[in-house]
BAKERO-499720 format. One record per atom (N, C-alpha, C): residue in three letters; y, x, z. Coordinates in steps of 0.1 Angstrom, whole numbers, padded with zeros to 4 digits, always signed. Example, Ala and Ser with C-alpha at 12.3 -4.5 7.8 and 13.67 -1.06 7.14 Angstrom:
% residues 2
Ala-0057+0132+0078 Ala-0045+0123+0078 Ala-0033+0132+0078 Ser-0022+0128+0071 Ser-0011+0137+0071 Ser+0000+0129+0079 
% end
This chain:
% residues 230
Met-0012+0008+0000 Met+0000+0000+0000 Met+0013+0009+0000 Arg+0012+0019+0009 Arg+0024+0028+0009 Arg+0026+0035-0004 Thr+0015+0039-0011 Thr+0016+0045-0024 Thr+0022+0036-0034 Leu+0018+0023-0034 Leu+0024+0014-0043 Leu+0039+0012-0041 Leu+0042+0011-0028 Leu+0057+0010-0024 Leu+0065+0022-0029 Ala+0059+0034-0027 Ala+0066+0046-0031 Ala+0068+0046-0046 Leu+0057+0043-0053 Leu+0057+0042-0068 Leu+0068+0032-0073 Gly+0068+0021-0066 Gly+0078+0011-0070 Gly+0092+0016-0068 Ala+0094+0023-0057 Ala+0108+0028-0054 Ala+0112+0038-0065 Val+0102+0047-0069 Val+0105+0057-0079 Val+0109+0050-0092 Leu+0101+0040-0096 Leu+0103+0032-0109 Leu+0117+0025-0108 Leu+0120+0020-0096 Leu+0133+0013-0095 Leu+0145+0023-0096 Ser+0143+0035-0091 Ser+0154+0045-0092 Ser+0155+0049-0106 Leu+0144+0051-0113 Leu+0145+0055-0127 Leu+0152+0044-0136 Ala+0148+0032-0133 Ala+0154+0021-0141 Ala+0169+0019-0138 Ser+0174+0023-0126 Ser+0188+0021-0123 Ser+0196+0034-0126 Ala+0189+0045-0130 Ala+0196+0057-0133 Ala+0205+0055-0145 Pro+0217+0061-0145 Pro+0226+0060-0156 Pro+0220+0066-0169 Thr+0222+0060-0180 Thr+0217+0066-0193 Thr+0226+0078-0197 Pro+0220+0089-0200 Pro+0229+0101-0204 Pro+0237+0097-0216 Pro+0250+0102-0217 Pro+0258+0098-0228 Pro+0252+0104-0241 Ala+0253+0097-0252 Ala+0248+0102-0265 Ala+0256+0114-0269 Val+0249+0124-0275 Val+0256+0136-0280 Val+0263+0132-0293 Pro+0276+0134-0294 Pro+0284+0130-0306 Pro+0279+0138-0318 Leu+0280+0132-0329 Leu+0275+0138-0342 Leu+0280+0152-0344 Pro+0293+0155-0343 Pro+0298+0168-0346 Pro+0291+0179-0337 Ala+0287+0175-0325 Ala+0281+0185-0316 Ala+0267+0188-0320 Arg+0261+0180-0329 Arg+0248+0183-0334 Arg+0248+0189-0347 Met+0259+0192-0353 Met+0260+0198-0366 Met+0260+0213-0365 Ala+0255+0219-0376 Ala+0254+0234-0377 Ala+0268+0240-0378 Asp+0277+0233-0384 Asp+0291+0239-0385 Asp+0301+0227-0387 Thr+0312+0228-0381 Thr+0323+0218-0382 Thr+0335+0223-0389 Gly+0335+0236-0393 Gly+0347+0241-0400 Gly+0356+0249-0391 Gly+0354+0249-0378 Gly+0362+0257-0369 Gly+0375+0250-0364 Gly+0378+0238-0369 Gly+0390+0232-0364 Gly+0387+0222-0353 Ser+0397+0214-0349 Ser+0396+0204-0339 Ser+0397+0190-0344 Gln+0396+0188-0357 Gln+0394+0175-0363 Gln+0383+0176-0373 Leu+0376+0165-0375 Leu+0365+0165-0385 Leu+0363+0150-0390 Ile+0360+0149-0402 Ile+0356+0136-0408 Ile+0341+0138-0412 Thr+0333+0128-0408 Thr+0319+0128-0412 Thr+0317+0115-0421 Ala+0310+0117-0432 Ala+0307+0107-0442 Ala+0292+0107-0443 Val+0285+0097-0437 Val+0271+0097-0436 Val+0264+0085-0442 Ala+0254+0087-0450 Ala+0246+0077-0456 Ala+0232+0077-0450 Ala+0225+0066-0451 Ala+0211+0065-0446 Ala+0202+0076-0452 Asp+0203+0077-0466 Asp+0194+0086-0473 Asp+0201+0089-0486 Ala+0195+0098-0494 Ala+0201+0103-0506 Ala+0203+0093-0517 Ser+0196+0082-0516 Ser+0197+0071-0526 Ser+0207+0060-0522 Ala+0212+0061-0511 Ala+0222+0051-0506 Ala+0235+0052-0513 Thr+0242+0041-0514 Thr+0255+0041-0520 Thr+0266+0036-0510 Thr+0261+0033-0498 Thr+0270+0029-0487 Thr+0267+0037-0474 Gly+0276+0037-0465 Gly+0274+0044-0452 Gly+0286+0042-0443 Thr+0289+0053-0436 Thr+0300+0052-0426 Thr+0308+0065-0427 Val+0321+0063-0426 Val+0330+0075-0424 Val+0336+0074-0410 Thr+0335+0085-0403 Thr+0341+0085-0389 Thr+0350+0097-0388 Trp+0361+0096-0382 Trp+0370+0107-0379 Trp+0370+0110-0365 Trp+0370+0123-0361 Trp+0368+0128-0348 Trp+0378+0138-0344 Asp+0381+0138-0331 Asp+0390+0148-0325 Asp+0382+0156-0314 Arg+0385+0168-0313 Arg+0379+0177-0303 Arg+0389+0178-0291 Arg+0386+0172-0280 Arg+0394+0172-0268 Arg+0387+0176-0256 Gly+0393+0186-0249 Gly+0386+0191-0237 Gly+0372+0196-0239 Gly+0370+0202-0250 Gly+0357+0208-0253 Gly+0347+0198-0258 Arg+0351+0185-0260 Arg+0341+0175-0265 Arg+0347+0168-0277 Trp+0338+0164-0286 Trp+0342+0156-0298 Trp+0342+0141-0294 Val+0353+0135-0298 Val+0356+0121-0294 Val+0359+0114-0307 Arg+0353+0102-0309 Arg+0355+0094-0321 Arg+0369+0088-0321 Ala+0377+0091-0332 Ala+0390+0086-0333 Ala+0391+0073-0341 Gly+0381+0071-0350 Gly+0381+0059-0358 Gly+0369+0059-0367 Ser+0366+0048-0373 Ser+0354+0046-0381 Ser+0356+0035-0391 Ala+0349+0036-0403 Ala+0350+0026-0413 Ala+0338+0026-0422 Pro+0335+0015-0428 Pro+0324+0015-0438 Pro+0328+0024-0450 Ala+0318+0030-0456 Ala+0321+0039-0467 Ala+0312+0036-0479 Arg+0317+0040-0491 Arg+0309+0040-0503 Arg+0308+0053-0509 Phe+0296+0055-0516 Phe+0293+0068-0522 Phe+0290+0066-0537 Gly+0285+0077-0543 Gly+0283+0076-0557 Gly+0273+0065-0561 Ala+0274+0060-0573 Ala+0265+0050-0578 Ala+0250+0054-0579 Lys+0248+0068-0580 Lys+0235+0073-0580 Lys+0231+0080-0566 Gly+0239+0077-0556 Gly+0236+0082-0543 Gly+0243+0096-0540 Leu+0236+0104-0533 Leu+0241+0117-0529 Leu+0232+0128-0534 Ala+0238+0140-0536 Ala+0230+0152-0540 Ala+0235+0164-0534 Glu+0227+0174-0531 Glu+0230+0187-0526 Glu+0242+0193-0533 Gly+0253+0196-0526 Gly+0265+0200-0533 Gly+0263+0214-0540 Ala+0254+0222-0535 Ala+0253+0236-0541 Ala+0246+0235-0555 Thr+0238+0224-0557 Thr+0231+0223-0570 Thr+0235+0211-0578 Arg+0244+0203-0574 Arg+0248+0191-0581 Arg+0253+0194-0595 Arg+0251+0185-0604 Arg+0256+0186-0617 Arg+0266+0176-0621 Gln+0276+0179-0628 Gln+0287+0170-0632 Gln+0281+0159-0641 Gly+0287+0147-0639 Gly+0284+0135-0646 Gly+0272+0128-0641 Thr+0267+0131-0629 Thr+0255+0125-0624 Thr+0258+0113-0615 His+0271+0110-0613 His+0275+0099-0604 His+0269+0100-0590 Thr+0267+0112-0585 Thr+0263+0115-0572 Thr+0274+0121-0564 Thr+0274+0118-0551 Thr+0284+0124-0542 Thr+0278+0137-0536 Pro+0285+0148-0538 Pro+0280+0161-0533 Pro+0280+0161-0518 Thr+0269+0167-0512 Thr+0268+0168-0498 Thr+0272+0182-0494 Gly+0277+0184-0481 Gly+0281+0197-0477 Gly+0293+0196-0467 Leu+0298+0207-0463 Leu+0310+0208-0455 Leu+0321+0213-0463 Phe+0333+0206-0464 Phe+0343+0209-0473 Phe+0357+0209-0466 Asp+0366+0217-0471 Asp+0380+0216-0466 Asp+0387+0205-0473 Leu+0399+0203-0469 Leu+0407+0192-0475 Leu+0421+0198-0480 Pro+0421+0202-0492 Pro+0433+0210-0497 Pro+0446+0203-0496 Tyr+0447+0190-0500 Tyr+0460+0183-0499 Tyr+0457+0168-0501 Ala+0467+0160-0499 Ala+0466+0145-0501 Ala+0475+0142-0514 Phe+0472+0130-0519 Phe+0480+0125-0530 Phe+0479+0110-0531 Gly+0487+0104-0539 Gly+0487+0090-0541 Gly+0497+0085-0551 Ile+0494+0073-0556 Ile+0503+0066-0565 Ile+0514+0060-0556 Arg+0511+0055-0544 Arg+0521+0050-0535 Arg+0526+0061-0526 Ala+0537+0058-0519 Ala+0543+0068-0510 Ala+0534+0071-0499 Ala+0535+0082-0493 Ala+0526+0086-0482 Ala+0528+0077-0470 Pro+0517+0073-0464 Pro+0517+0064-0452 Pro+0526+0071-0441 Ala+0532+0063-0433 Ala+0540+0068-0422 Ala+0531+0077-0413 Gly+0536+0089-0410 Gly+0529+0098-0401 Gly+0521+0108-0408 Thr+0520+0108-0422 Thr+0513+0117-0429 Thr+0518+0131-0428 Arg+0510+0141-0424 Arg+0514+0155-0422 Arg+0508+0164-0433 Phe+0498+0160-0440 Phe+0493+0168-0451 Phe+0503+0168-0462 Arg+0503+0179-0469 Arg+0511+0180-0482 Arg+0506+0168-0491 Tyr+0516+0160-0495 Tyr+0513+0148-0502 Tyr+0519+0148-0516 Val+0511+0148-0526 Val+0517+0148-0540 Val+0517+0134-0545 Arg+0529+0130-0549 Arg+0531+0116-0554 Arg+0528+0116-0569 Ala+0519+0108-0574 Ala+0515+0107-0588 Ala+0526+0102-0597 Thr+0527+0107-0609 Thr+0536+0102-0619 Thr+0528+0098-0631 Ala+0535+0093-0641 Ala+0528+0089-0654 Ala+0522+0102-0661 Asp+0526+0114-0657 Asp+0521+0126-0663 Asp+0510+0133-0655 Ser+0506+0126-0644 Ser+0496+0132-0635 Ser+0482+0130-0640 Trp+0474+0141-0641 Trp+0460+0140-0645 Trp+0452+0149-0636 Trp+0439+0146-0635 Trp+0430+0156-0629 Trp+0420+0161-0640 Cys+0421+0173-0643 Cys+0413+0179-0655 Cys+0399+0181-0650 Gln+0390+0176-0658 Gln+0375+0177-0656 Gln+0368+0184-0668 Asp+0376+0189-0677 Asp+0371+0195-0689 Asp+0366+0209-0686 Asn+0353+0211-0688 Asn+0347+0224-0685 Asn+0352+0235-0693 Asp+0358+0232-0704 Asp+0363+0243-0713 Asp+0378+0246-0710 Ser+0384+0240-0700 Ser+0398+0242-0697 Ser+0400+0252-0686 Arg+0411+0259-0687 Arg+0415+0268-0676 Arg+0419+0260-0664 Ala+0423+0247-0666 Ala+0427+0238-0655 Ala+0416+0230-0649 Tyr+0403+0234-0652 Tyr+0392+0227-0647 Tyr+0392+0225-0632 Asn+0390+0212-0628 Asn+0391+0208-0614 Asn+0404+0210-0607 Arg+0415+0207-0615 Arg+0428+0209-0609 Arg+0437+0197-0614 Trp+0447+0194-0605 Trp+0457+0184-0608 Trp+0467+0191-0618 Val+0471+0184-0628 Val+0480+0189-0638 Val+0491+0179-0640 Glu+0503+0183-0643 Glu+0514+0174-0647 Glu+0515+0176-0662 Lys+0511+0166-0670 Lys+0510+0167-0684 Lys+0497+0175-0688 Leu+0489+0170-0696 Leu+0477+0176-0700 Leu+0479+0189-0707 Pro+0473+0200-0703 Pro+0474+0212-0711 Pro+0467+0211-0724 Ala+0470+0219-0734 Ala+0464+0218-0747 Ala+0448+0219-0747 Asp+0443+0227-0737 Asp+0429+0229-0736 Asp+0421+0219-0728 Cys+0428+0209-0723 Cys+0421+0198-0715 Cys+0422+0185-0722 Arg+0410+0181-0727 Arg+0409+0168-0734 Arg+0411+0156-0725 Ala+0419+0146-0730 Ala+0421+0134-0722 Ala+0408+0127-0719 Ala+0398+0128-0728 Ala+0385+0121-0725 Ala+0378+0128-0714 Glu+0382+0140-0711 Glu+0375+0148-0700 Glu+0385+0150-0688 Ala+0393+0140-0686 Ala+0403+0141-0675 Ala+0405+0127-0669 Glu+0410+0126-0657 Glu+0414+0113-0651 Glu+0429+0112-0651 His+0434+0101-0657 His+0448+0098-0656 His+0450+0091-0643 Ile+0456+0098-0633 Ile+0457+0093-0619 Ile+0462+0079-0618 Val+0473+0076-0625 Val+0479+0063-0624 Val+0471+0051-0630 Ala+0461+0054-0637 Ala+0452+0044-0643 Ala+0443+0038-0632 Tyr+0443+0044-0620 Tyr+0434+0040-0609 Tyr+0443+0035-0597 Gly+0451+0025-0600 Gly+0461+0020-0591 Gly+0456+0016-0577 Thr+0443+0011-0576 Thr+0438+0007-0564 Thr+0432+0019-0557 Gln+0423+0026-0564 Gln+0416+0037-0557 Gln+0425+0049-0553 Tyr+0434+0052-0561 Tyr+0443+0064-0559 Tyr+0457+0060-0553 Ala+0457+0048-0547 Ala+0469+0045-0539 Ala+0472+0056-0529 His+0461+0060-0522 His+0462+0071-0513 His+0449+0078-0514 Ala+0449+0092-0513 Ala+0436+0099-0513 Ala+0438+0113-0507 Leu+0427+0119-0503 Leu+0426+0133-0499 Leu+0417+0140-0509 Val+0421+0152-0513 Val+0412+0160-0522 Val+0402+0166-0513 Ile+0389+0164-0517 Ile+0378+0171-0510 Ile+0375+0184-0517 Gly+0375+0195-0509 Gly+0374+0208-0515 Gly+0360+0212-0521 Phe+0353+0203-0527 Phe+0341+0206-0534 Phe+0344+0213-0547 Asn+0337+0224-0549 Asn+0339+0232-0562 Asn+0353+0235-0565 Tyr+0361+0237-0555 Tyr+0376+0238-0557 Tyr+0381+0252-0556 Ala+0377+0260-0546 Ala+0383+0273-0545 Ala+0379+0282-0556 Arg+0367+0282-0560 Arg+0362+0290-0572 Arg+0353+0281-0580 Pro+0359+0273-0588 Pro+0351+0262-0596 Pro+0340+0268-0604 Val+0329+0262-0603 Val+0317+0265-0611 Val+0316+0255-0622 Arg+0316+0259-0635 Arg+0316+0249-0646 Arg+0303+0241-0645 Met+0305+0228-0648 Met+0294+0218-0648 Met+0289+0214-0634 Arg+0295+0220-0624 Arg+0291+0216-0610 Arg+0297+0202-0606 Gly+0310+0200-0611 Gly+0316+0188-0608 Gly+0331+0190-0605 Ala+0339+0179-0607 Ala+0353+0180-0605 Ala+0358+0166-0601 Gly+0370+0167-0594 Gly+0376+0154-0590 Gly+0369+0146-0580 Ile+0365+0153-0569 Ile+0358+0146-0558 Ile+0369+0144-0547 Phe+0371+0131-0543 Phe+0381+0127-0534 Phe+0376+0118-0523 Leu+0384+0117-0512 Leu+0382+0106-0503 Leu+0394+0096-0506 His+0390+0084-0511 His+0400+0075-0516 His+0398+0061-0512 Val+0406+0052-0517 Val+0405+0038-0513 Val+0394+0031-0522 Asn+0387+0022-0516 Asn+0376+0015-0523 Asn+0381+0008-0536 Gly+0373+0009-0546 Gly+0374+0001-0558 Gly+0365-0011-0557 Arg+0359-0015-0569 Arg+0351-0027-0569 Arg+0337-0025-0564 Gly+0332-0012-0564 Gly+0319-0010-0559 Gly+0317+0005-0556 Ala+0305+0010-0559 Ala+0302+0024-0557 Ala+0311+0033-0565 Thr+0312+0046-0561 Thr+0321+0055-0568 Thr+0314+0063-0579 Ala+0321+0071-0586 Ala+0315+0080-0596 Ala+0311+0093-0590 Gly+0312+0094-0577 Gly+0309+0107-0570 Gly+0318+0110-0558 Cys+0328+0102-0556 Cys+0337+0104-0545 Cys+0332+0096-0532 Val+0339+0097-0522 Val+0337+0089-0510 Val+0349+0080-0509 Ser+0346+0067-0506 Ser+0357+0057-0506 Ser+0356+0049-0493 Val+0368+0044-0488 Val+0369+0036-0476 Val+0379+0025-0479 Pro+0380+0014-0471 Pro+0390+0004-0472 Pro+0404+0010-0471 Ala+0413+0003-0477 Ala+0427+0008-0478 Ala+0433+0011-0464 Asp+0431+0002-0454 Asp+0437+0004-0441 Asp+0431+0016-0434 Ala+0418+0019-0437 Ala+0412+0031-0431 Ala+0417+0044-0438 Met+0420+0043-0451 Met+0425+0055-0457 Met+0439+0058-0452 Arg+0447+0048-0450 Arg+0460+0050-0444 Arg+0459+0055-0430 Ala+0450+0050-0422 Ala+0448+0055-0408 Ala+0444+0070-0408 Ile+0435+0074-0417 Ile+0430+0088-0418 Ile+0442+0097-0421 Leu+0451+0093-0431 Leu+0462+0101-0434 Leu+0472+0102-0423 Ala+0474+0092-0415 Ala+0483+0092-0404 Ala+0477+0101-0392 Trp+0464+0101-0392 Trp+0457+0109-0381 Trp+0455+0124-0384 Ala+0452+0127-0397 Ala+0449+0141-0400 Ala+0460+0150-0399 Asp+0458+0161-0392 Asp+0468+0172-0390 Asp+0463+0185-0395 Pro+0469+0190-0406 Pro+0464+0202-0412 Pro+0465+0214-0402 Ala+0474+0213-0392 Ala+0474+0224-0382 Ala+0461+0225-0374 Arg+0454+0214-0374 Arg+0441+0214-0366 Arg+0429+0216-0375 Arg+0431+0220-0388 Arg+0421+0224-0397 Arg+0410+0214-0399 Pro+0413+0202-0403 Pro+0402+0192-0405 Pro+0394+0195-0417 His+0381+0192-0416 His+0371+0193-0427 His+0365+0180-0429 Ile+0357+0178-0439 Ile+0349+0166-0441 Ile+0334+0171-0443 Ala+0325+0165-0436 Ala+0311+0168-0438 Ala+0304+0155-0444 Val+0298+0157-0455 Val+0292+0146-0462 Val+0276+0149-0462 Gly+0269+0139-0459 Gly+0254+0140-0458 Gly+0247+0128-0454 Thr+0234+0129-0452 Thr+0226+0118-0448 Thr+0221+0119-0434 Arg+0215+0109-0429 Arg+0211+0109-0415 Arg+0200+0119-0412 Arg+0192+0121-0422 Arg+0180+0131-0420 Arg+0176+0136-0434 Gly+0166+0145-0434 Gly+0161+0150-0446 Gly+0169+0163-0450 Pro+0166+0168-0462 Pro+0172+0181-0467 Pro+0187+0180-0469 Thr+0193+0168-0470 Thr+0207+0167-0471 Thr+0213+0161-0458 Ala+0207+0163-0447 Ala+0212+0157-0434 Ala+0225+0164-0431 Val+0234+0155-0426 Val+0248+0160-0424 Val+0248+0171-0413 Thr+0238+0171-0404 Thr+0237+0180-0393 Thr+0233+0194-0398 Arg+0229+0195-0410 Arg+0225+0209-0416 Arg+0238+0216-0421 Tyr+0249+0210-0423 Tyr+0260+0216-0429 Tyr+0270+0222-0418 
% end
C-alpha cells in the first residue's frame, strides 16, 4: 500500500511539473548569420508551395518571435540552393543575406533598409548572357533581353514592397537563378520567391534593422533541405 501511495505521489508530481519551454527554431539552426535578427521561411517538405514566415529578435541571449505570417513558395516547391537551376519554379533553400529593399509604392513607415523606389525604367535582369545578370537596372542594357528580365512595375501587387534575397547575388553563377525576393502575395504560388500577405510585408520592413544584420533562412521542417541545416 505504501509503495502504491509513493508511486502515486511521484506520478502526480510528474504530471504537475511545468513543461520545459520549447527551443525556438533559430536556436536549433546550424547558422543564423551572426546577427540579432532573423527571418525563417519554412515549408513542410520540398514539394510544398505554402508554409510559414517568422521573424525573430535575439534578446538577452534568447531568440524571441517578433511576428509570423503564412507564406507561399515556388509552384514546384523548394530546391537546394547550391544546385538549383534557373527556370524550375522552385524556391532556393539556404541562409541568405538581404542586400536591400525595393517597391513600387513608397517605403512603409519605419523602414530602415536602403529602399529603391521603382520607376517605369526599373528592370531585374535575368539574362544569363548579360553582364547585368541578377541585378536591378534602370533601363535595360543592350545585352539584357526584355524577354529575359522582369519589368518591376508590371507586378504592381507583388512588388508593392519587397526585400532582395541574396541568393546567387554576391557572385552570380549563370543558370543558377535570378530575381529571388521576399515580396507581397500574388494570386498563388510564386515563380521561386517567398511571398507573404501585404500587411506582413509592411511589418517586416518596419521591423528589419540592417544594423542588426538580419538574414533569411529558407528550408523545410526536415530532410536534406531542413532549415536547421543552414
